[in-house]
C-alpha positions in Angstrom: -29.0 -0.3 15.6 -30.8 -3.7 14.5 -32.1 -4.6 17.4 -33.4 -1.3 18.3 -35.1 -1.0 14.7 -36.5 -4.4 15.8 -38.2 -3.1 19.2 -39.4 0.0 17.7 -41.7 -2.0 15.1 -42.6 -4.3 18.2 -44.0 -1.3 19.9 -45.1 0.5 16.6 -47.6 -2.8 16.4 -48.8 -3.0 19.8 -49.8 0.1 20.1 -51.8 -0.1 16.7 -53.1 -3.3 17.6 -54.5 -1.6 21.2 -56.6 0.5 19.0 -58.1 -2.0 16.6 -58.6 -4.9 19.2 -61.8 -4.5 20.6 -63.7 -7.1 23.3 -66.9 -7.2 24.1 -68.6 -6.5 27.6 -68.8 -10.0 29.7 -72.3 -10.1 31.1 -73.1 -12.2 34.3 -76.1 -13.4 34.7 -78.8 -12.6 37.5 -80.6 -14.9 39.9 -83.3 -13.3 38.8 -83.9 -14.0 35.6 -87.3 -15.0 34.3 -88.3 -17.4 31.6 -91.9 -17.5 31.1 -94.4 -19.5 28.5 -98.2 -19.5 28.6 -100.6 -20.9 25.8 -103.9 -21.7 26.5 -102.6 -24.2 29.0 -100.0 -25.1 29.6 -98.3 -21.9 31.2 -95.4 -21.8 33.6 -91.5 -20.6 33.9 -88.2 -22.4 34.2 -85.9 -21.7 36.9 -82.4 -22.6 36.0 -80.5 -21.0 33.5 -76.5 -20.6 33.1 -74.1 -19.6 30.5 -72.0 -17.3 29.4 -73.1 -13.9 27.7 -70.5 -11.4 26.3 -72.1 -8.2 24.6 -71.3 -4.9 23.4 -74.1 -3.0 21.1 -71.2 -1.1 19.7 -69.2 -4.4 18.7 -72.0 -6.6 17.6 -69.4 -9.3 16.1 -67.8 -10.0 18.8 -70.9 -10.8 20.7 -72.1 -14.0 22.0 -74.6 -16.1 23.6 -74.1 -19.5 24.9 -77.0 -20.5 27.2 -78.9 -23.9 28.7 -81.9 -24.0 30.3 -82.3 -26.7 32.9 -85.6 -29.0 31.8 -86.2 -30.4 35.3 -86.6 -26.8 36.5 -89.8 -26.8 34.7 -92.8 -25.1 36.9 -96.7 -24.9 35.7 -97.6 -24.8 39.1 -98.9 -28.4 38.8 -97.0 -31.1 40.1 -98.1 -34.2 37.9 -97.7 -31.5 35.1 -94.0 -30.8 36.2 -93.2 -34.6 36.1 -95.3 -35.4 33.0 -93.1 -32.2 30.9 -90.0 -34.0 32.3 -91.2 -37.6 31.1 -90.5 -39.1 27.5 -93.7 -37.9 26.3 -92.8 -34.6 26.3 -89.2 -33.3 27.0 -87.4 -36.0 28.1 -85.1 -34.6 30.5 -83.2 -38.0 31.5 -82.1 -38.3 27.2 -81.9 -34.0 26.7 -81.2 -32.1 29.8 -81.2 -28.7 28.7 -82.3 -26.4 26.4 -79.6 -25.4 24.5 -78.9 -21.5 22.7 -75.5 -20.4 20.6 -75.8 -18.0 19.0 -74.0 -17.0 15.6 -75.0 -13.2 14.8 -76.4 -10.1 16.3 -77.8 -7.6 14.2 -79.4 -4.0 15.1 -83.3 -3.2 14.8 -85.5 -0.7 14.2 -87.0 -1.6 18.5 -83.4 -3.3 19.4 -81.3 -6.2 18.8 -82.1 -9.5 17.1 -79.8 -12.7 17.6 -79.5 -14.9 14.9 -78.5 -19.1 16.4 -78.8 -22.7 17.0 -81.9 -23.4 19.4 -81.4 -26.7 20.5 -84.8 -28.6 22.5 -85.3 -32.2 22.6 -82.5 -33.3 20.4 -83.6 -31.2 17.8 -81.2 -27.9 16.5 -82.5 -25.3 14.2 -81.6 -22.0 13.2 -83.9 -19.5 15.6 -83.7 -15.4 15.2 -84.6 -14.3 18.7 -85.6 -10.8 18.8 -84.2 -8.8 22.1 -84.0 -5.7 23.9 -80.8 -4.5 26.1 -81.7 -2.1 28.6 -80.3 -0.8 31.9 -78.5 -4.1 32.0 -81.6 -6.4 31.1 -82.1 -8.1 28.2 -85.5 -8.8 27.4 -87.0 -10.8 24.3 -90.6 -12.6 23.4 -91.4 -14.7 21.0 -93.1 -18.3 19.8 -91.8 -20.9 19.1 -94.3 -24.0 17.5 -93.1 -26.9 20.3 -93.7 -30.1 17.8 -91.1 -28.5 15.9 -88.6 -29.4 18.3 -90.9 -32.9 18.8 -92.0 -32.0 22.0 -95.3 -34.0 22.3 -97.3 -35.0 19.6 -101.2 -34.7 18.4 -102.4 -38.0 20.0 -103.6 -38.4 23.6 -103.5 -35.8 25.5 -101.4 -33.7 24.2 -103.8 -33.1 20.7 -105.2 -30.7 23.5 -102.3 -28.6 23.5 -101.4 -25.9 21.3 -98.7 -26.3 19.1 -98.0 -22.4 19.7 -96.4 -21.3 22.2 -95.8 -17.2 24.0 -92.4 -17.1 25.4 -91.3 -14.2 27.7 -87.2 -13.8 29.0 -86.0 -11.4 31.1 -82.5 -11.4 32.5 -80.6 -8.9 34.2 -76.9 -9.2 34.2 -74.3 -7.4 35.7 -70.5 -6.6 34.5 -67.6 -9.3 35.2 
């Protein structure tokens, strides 16, 4: 009798937890992603990114983004400008090889969603809010970033001609894992 009560209780716990445990959907990042940055000068793209993406519009609490962009994959369309961008005067790719974003929380907005997390560039980590939409299995985002807040370049020499604010446009098609 005692074994039957324990077995019944165990079955009840498992059955009830099946209704309360909900996992977010894991996504695989497509090679067709796009990360573009624009300003008066420079403009360009990053061509290498990887990471873990779990997102469910109906379960934002269990969603997460943990992505890394390879700094050395920068392409401005000009070879010398690419070399300069990865040098210690700008991104310093030898010491800071990736741009990292790790989410903390998600929220629904009037135009889509936003994710709050830590953005780390050039060794500087700051809380960052990124707006995004998710339609037809594509994450899209557009925002501005101040390069000086992350110690990218300085206001001396050649970099004084580069605007502080750059616009970043991201499109990341995904497939379910």
